[in-house]
C-alpha positions in Angstrom: 16.7 -44.2 -9.4 19.6 -41.8 -10.0 17.0 -39.4 -12.0 14.9 -39.2 -8.7 17.8 -38.5 -6.3 18.9 -36.2 -8.9 15.5 -34.3 -8.3 15.6 -34.5 -4.7 18.7 -32.8 -4.7 17.6 -29.8 -7.2 15.3 -30.0 -4.9 17.1 -29.5 -1.8 19.1 -26.7 -3.4 15.9 -24.4 -4.8 14.4 -24.3 -1.1 17.3 -24.0 0.9 17.5 -20.2 -0.9 13.4 -20.4 -0.5 13.5 -20.5 3.0 16.3 -18.0 3.6 14.3 -15.6 1.3 11.3 -16.0 3.4 13.0 -16.2 6.9 14.7 -12.7 5.6 11.4 -11.3 4.8 10.5 -12.3 8.1 12.6 -10.7 10.1 12.6 -7.5 7.9 8.8 -7.3 8.5 9.5 -8.0 12.5 11.6 -4.8 12.6 9.6 -2.7 10.8 7.0 -3.1 13.4 9.2 -0.7 15.5 11.0 1.1 12.9 9.7 3.2 10.5 10.6 2.4 6.6 12.7 4.9 5.5 11.2 4.2 1.7 9.0 1.6 -0.2 9.4 0.1 -3.4 6.6 2.2 -4.4 8.7 5.5 -3.6 11.5 3.8 -5.4 9.9 2.8 -8.5 7.9 6.8 -8.8 11.8 8.0 -8.3 13.3 5.8 -10.9 10.6 6.3 -13.5 10.7 10.7 -12.9 14.0 11.5 -11.2 13.1 15.4 -11.2 10.4 15.1 -9.5 10.4 15.8 -5.6 8.6 13.2 -3.2 7.3 14.9 -0.1 6.3 12.8 2.8 6.2 13.4 7.0 6.1 10.5 9.3 3.4 11.3 12.0 2.2 8.8 14.4 -1.2 7.0 14.2 -2.3 9.1 17.5 -1.3 12.7 15.8 -3.5 11.5 13.1 -7.3 13.0 12.9 -9.5 9.9 13.9 -11.8 10.6 10.5 -8.5 9.5 8.6 -8.9 5.9 9.5 -12.5 5.9 9.6 -12.3 7.7 5.8 -9.9 4.5 4.6 -12.0 1.9 6.0 -14.7 2.9 4.7 -13.3 3.5 1.1 -11.3 0.4 0.8 -11.7 -1.9 3.2 -14.6 -1.8 6.4 -13.9 -5.2 7.7 -9.9 -4.3 8.4 -10.7 -4.6 11.9 -12.0 -8.2 11.6 -10.1 -10.1 9.0 -6.6 -11.3 9.2 -5.4 -9.6 5.9 -7.0 -11.4 2.9 -10.6 -11.4 1.7 -10.9 -15.1 0.2 -13.9 -14.4 -1.4 -12.4 -11.3 -3.5 -9.6 -13.3 -4.5 -11.3 -16.5 -5.5 -13.4 -13.9 -8.1 -10.5 -12.2 -8.7 -8.4 -15.6 -10.0 -11.5 -16.8 -11.5 -11.9 -13.8 -13.7 -7.8 -14.4 -14.4 -8.8 -17.7 -15.7 -11.5 -16.8 -18.1 -9.1 -14.1 -19.9 -9.4 -10.9 -18.0 -6.9 -9.0 -16.5 -5.9 -9.5 -12.5 -8.0 -7.2 -10.7 -7.6 -5.6 -7.4 -10.0 -5.9 -4.3 -6.8 -5.8 -1.7 -7.6 -5.1 1.8 -5.4 -2.1 3.7 -2.9 -4.8 4.6 -2.3 -5.9 1.1 -2.2 -2.2 0.2 0.4 -2.2 2.7 2.4 -5.0 1.6 2.2 -4.0 -1.6 3.2 -0.4 -1.0 6.0 -1.5 1.0 7.6 -4.3 -1.1 6.2 -4.9 -4.1 5.5 -3.1 -7.7 2.5 -2.0 -9.4 0.8 -4.5 -11.6 -1.9 -7.9 -11.7 0.2 -10.4 -12.4 -0.3 -14.0 -10.5 3.0 -14.1 -9.0 2.7 -10.6 -7.4 -0.5 -11.3 -6.3 0.9 -14.2 -4.5 4.1 -12.5 -3.1 1.7 -10.0 -1.6 -0.4 -12.8 -0.3 2.5 -14.0 1.6 3.8 -10.5 2.7 0.5 -9.6 4.1 -0.2 -13.0 6.3 3.6 -12.3 7.3 2.6 -8.6 8.5 -0.4 -10.1 10.0 1.1 -12.3 12.4 3.4 -10.2 13.5 2.3 -6.3 13.3 -1.0 -5.2 15.1 -3.7 -3.6 13.5 -2.7 -0.3 14.9 0.9 -0.5 13.2 -0.7 -1.4 9.7 -2.8 1.7 10.1 -0.4 3.6 11.0 2.0 2.6 8.2 -0.4 2.7 5.4 -1.2 6.5 6.1 2.2 7.0 5.9 3.0 5.4 2.7 0.2 5.4 0.4 0.1 8.2 -2.4 -2.2 10.8 -2.6 -1.0 12.7 -5.3 1.7 12.6 -7.8 4.5 12.7 -5.2 2.9 13.0 -2.0 3.2 10.7 0.3 1.7 9.9 3.3 -1.3 11.7 4.9 0.4 14.8 6.6 2.3 15.8 3.2 -1.2 15.1 2.0 -3.0 17.4 4.6 -0.3 19.9 4.4 0.1 20.2 0.3 -4.0 20.6 -0.3 -5.4 22.2 3.1 -2.6 23.9 4.9 -3.0 22.0 7.7 -1.9 19.4 9.6 -3.1 15.6 9.7 -4.1 16.0 13.3 -6.8 18.5 12.2 -8.8 17.2 9.0 -11.8 17.0 9.2 -14.6 14.5 8.1 -15.1 16.0 4.9 -11.5 16.7 4.2 -10.1 13.1 5.2 -13.0 11.9 3.3 -11.9 13.6 -0.1 -8.1 12.4 0.5 -9.6 8.8 0.8 -11.4 9.0 -2.2 -8.5 9.8 -4.6 -6.5 6.7 -3.3 -8.0 4.0 -6.1 -5.7 6.3 -8.3 -3.9 9.4 -7.4 -2.3 10.3 -10.3 -5.6 10.7 -12.1 -7.8 11.6 -9.4 -7.4 14.9 -7.5 -7.9 15.5 -3.8 -6.5 19.5 -4.2 -9.1 19.9 -8.1 -12.0 17.1 -7.1 -13.5 16.1 -10.3 -17.3 15.1 -10.4 -16.4 11.8 -10.0 -14.5 12.2 -7.1 -16.9 14.4 -5.7 -19.3 11.3 -6.0 -17.2 9.3 -4.3 -16.6 11.8 -1.2 -20.4 11.4 -0.4 -20.3 7.4 -0.7 -17.7 7.1 1.3 -19.4 9.8 4.5 -22.6 7.8 4.4 -20.1 4.6 5.2 -18.1 6.4 8.0 -21.4 7.7 9.5 -23.4 3.7 9.0 -19.7 1.9 10.3 -20.3 4.3 13.7 -18.5 7.5 13.5 -14.8 7.8 15.1 -16.0 5.8 17.9 -15.0 2.3 15.9 -11.3 3.4 15.4 -11.0 4.6 18.8 -8.2 2.0 19.6 -6.5 2.4 16.3 -5.7 6.0 17.6 -5.3 6.4 21.0 -2.2 7.2 22.9 -0.6 4.6 24.4 
């Protein structure tokens, strides 16, 4: 009996800080619904790893981003972005099954998951990180709308070494603002997102050009800019 009582006390002591952490993260997510994040976990990690490299980020509201850009990332990364509630359960189940069989834990993340990861977590495929990512994603989907998720994603995603956000990428690679991106330019930026440190929008490889062609076809099949009009329309 005494041993059971001890376990209950230990469980309560563990539960209290865990509940406190959950409430704190929900509060942070709630604040970021209205306040643009000053930095991200990925930017901090990149600065620690490369202290001499200058980071560039120019935050812009989503209505000042060409509608081709959210369409391109949806075509490339998450074609069910407007329908799901943050997680692709089939992809997660397959990834966990592969992990249990000895493979490394792979991605298949939605745009919502990638936003949560970029803001709060580290790069990696550990099971615990994926679990944290899923929890943060659900909180984000509950407290934000799809417009805000897309806006934050396009402003914090890395498009090249030290280049964060679509406005900085547009200025760096094309010399234009994100509002003027064409379909082809947006597809080229989306094509490097899986690995922006290895793939280049400025000097696309044959593989990147293949991805661009595929993304453009998917953008057309999804219905063009009309699909993302609710995301980019001015308030």
